[in-house]
C-alpha positions in Angstrom: 116.0 162.8 112.7 114.0 166.0 112.9 112.9 165.7 109.2 111.6 162.2 109.8 109.7 163.3 112.9 108.2 166.3 111.1 107.2 164.1 108.1 105.6 161.6 110.5 103.6 164.3 112.2 102.4 165.7 108.9 101.5 162.2 107.7 99.5 161.5 110.9 97.8 164.9 110.6 96.8 164.2 107.0 95.4 160.8 108.0 93.3 162.4 110.8 92.0 165.1 108.4 91.2 162.6 105.7 88.5 161.1 107.8 86.8 164.5 108.2 84.3 165.8 105.6 82.2 168.9 105.5 79.1 166.8 104.4 78.2 163.9 106.5 77.6 160.8 104.4 74.2 159.3 104.4 74.4 155.5 104.6 71.0 155.2 102.8 70.8 157.8 100.0 67.3 159.0 99.2 65.7 159.2 95.8 64.4 162.6 94.8 61.0 162.3 93.2 60.8 163.5 89.5 57.9 165.8 90.5 60.2 167.8 92.7 62.7 168.2 89.8 60.0 169.4 87.5 60.0 172.9 88.9 63.6 173.3 87.6 62.9 171.9 84.2 65.8 169.4 84.5 63.9 166.5 83.0 62.3 168.5 80.2 63.1 167.6 76.6 63.2 171.3 75.7 64.9 174.4 77.1 63.0 175.8 80.1 61.0 179.0 79.5 61.1 178.7 75.7 58.5 177.7 73.2 59.8 174.2 72.9 63.3 175.1 71.8 65.8 172.4 71.7 69.6 172.4 71.2 71.2 169.6 69.3 75.0 169.3 68.9 77.1 167.9 66.1 80.7 167.5 65.4 82.1 169.9 62.9 85.6 169.9 61.3 88.0 172.8 61.9 91.4 172.9 60.3 94.5 173.3 62.5 98.3 173.1 61.8 99.9 169.6 62.2 103.5 168.8 63.0 104.4 168.8 59.3 103.2 172.4 59.0 100.2 171.3 56.9 96.5 171.7 57.6 94.6 168.8 59.1 90.9 168.6 60.2 90.0 168.3 63.8 86.5 167.9 65.2 84.7 170.4 67.4 81.2 170.1 69.0 78.9 173.0 67.9 75.1 173.5 68.0 73.3 172.2 65.0 72.9 173.5 62.4 76.4 174.9 62.5 76.7 178.7 62.0 80.0 180.1 60.6 80.5 182.4 63.5 80.2 179.6 66.0 82.6 177.4 64.1 85.2 180.2 63.6 85.0 180.9 67.4 85.9 177.3 68.0 88.7 177.6 65.5 90.0 180.7 67.3 90.2 178.8 70.6 93.1 176.8 69.0 94.0 173.2 69.5 92.9 171.3 72.6 95.4 170.3 75.2 95.6 166.8 73.7 96.2 168.2 70.2 98.9 170.5 71.6 100.7 167.6 73.2 100.6 165.8 69.8 102.3 168.8 68.2 99.3 170.5 66.6 99.1 174.3 66.6 97.2 177.2 65.0 98.6 179.9 62.7 95.8 182.3 63.9 96.9 184.8 66.5 95.4 184.3 70.0 94.5 188.0 70.1 92.4 187.8 66.9 88.9 189.1 67.6 86.0 188.0 65.5 83.4 190.8 64.8 81.0 188.7 62.6 80.9 185.7 60.3 78.2 184.3 58.1 77.4 182.5 54.9 75.2 184.0 52.2 74.6 182.4 48.8 77.4 180.0 49.6 80.0 182.8 50.1 81.4 183.1 53.6 82.2 186.5 55.1 84.5 186.7 58.1 85.1 190.1 59.7 87.9 190.6 62.2 88.9 193.5 64.4 92.5 193.4 63.2 94.3 192.1 60.2 96.7 189.2 59.7 99.4 191.4 58.2 101.7 191.1 61.2 102.1 187.4 60.5 104.9 186.1 58.3 103.9 185.0 54.8 103.9 181.3 55.6 101.9 181.8 58.9 99.4 184.1 57.0 98.9 181.4 54.3 98.3 178.8 57.0 95.9 181.1 58.9 93.9 182.0 55.9 93.9 178.3 54.9 92.5 177.4 58.3 89.7 179.9 57.8 88.8 179.1 54.2 88.8 175.3 54.7 86.8 175.5 57.9 84.3 177.8 56.3 83.9 175.5 53.3 82.7 172.7 55.6 80.1 175.1 57.0 78.6 175.9 53.6 80.9 178.6 52.1 81.4 176.4 49.1 81.9 179.4 46.6 84.6 181.0 48.8 85.4 183.3 51.6 85.8 187.0 51.9 87.9 188.3 54.8 87.2 191.7 56.1 88.9 193.9 58.8 86.5 196.3 60.5 84.2 196.0 57.5 86.9 196.6 54.8 87.5 193.7 52.3 91.1 192.4 52.4 93.2 191.2 49.5 94.1 187.6 50.3 97.4 186.2 49.2 97.2 182.6 47.8 99.8 179.8 48.0 100.5 180.3 44.3 101.6 183.9 44.8 98.5 185.6 43.4 96.0 187.7 45.4 92.2 187.7 45.5 89.3 189.0 47.5 87.4 185.7 47.3 89.5 182.7 48.4 88.2 179.2 47.7 89.0 175.8 49.3 90.6 174.7 46.1 93.1 177.6 46.4 94.4 176.1 49.7 94.3 172.4 48.9 98.1 172.4 48.5 98.3 173.1 52.3 96.4 170.0 53.3 98.2 167.0 54.7 97.5 164.2 52.3 
C-alpha cells in the first residue's frame, strides 16, 4: 500500500511540474524582421567576415568492414571539393550508430592519429603518428584496404603511400607481397561483390 501511495504522489508531482516551464509561452509569436538578422549574417549566401567564401558539401564514399568481413562503401558528408585529410578523418571516426547496429565495423584502431594526408599527381600520401603493426594480418589488410580504397575515390588513382611519422612503410598486400605504393586494384579482392 505504501508503494502505491508513493507512486501516486510522484505521479501527481510530475503532473504538477509538467505544467511549469522556464519560458512563458507567447500565444501570438512575433516575426523577427530580416533586417535585424542581417547583423549576424544568418541570411547571407556566404560565410560572414570572408571575401564571399561559401561551403558546399557532398557525399563521399569511405570503406568500412561489413558483417562478412569484406569492405563496403558507406557515404559521408564532407566539404566540396573533398580533401584526402578530411575524408580520412571521417573514415577514422568509424561506422555510424546505425551502421554499427547493422554489424558494420572498422579495422582501423580508434587510437590512430592522422598527421597529414594529401594527393599529389594522383598519388595519395597518408601519414599517421603510429603504425598498424600491432594489428593481426587480416585486420591490417582490411585497415590498409579501407585507406587505399577510400583514397582512390578522392583522387589517389595511382596508389597510396602510408607513412608513420614521415617514414614510408612497407605495405603487405592480400596476395602476400609487399609494396610502398598500394593501389585500389591490389585490394579489390577484399570488396564485397
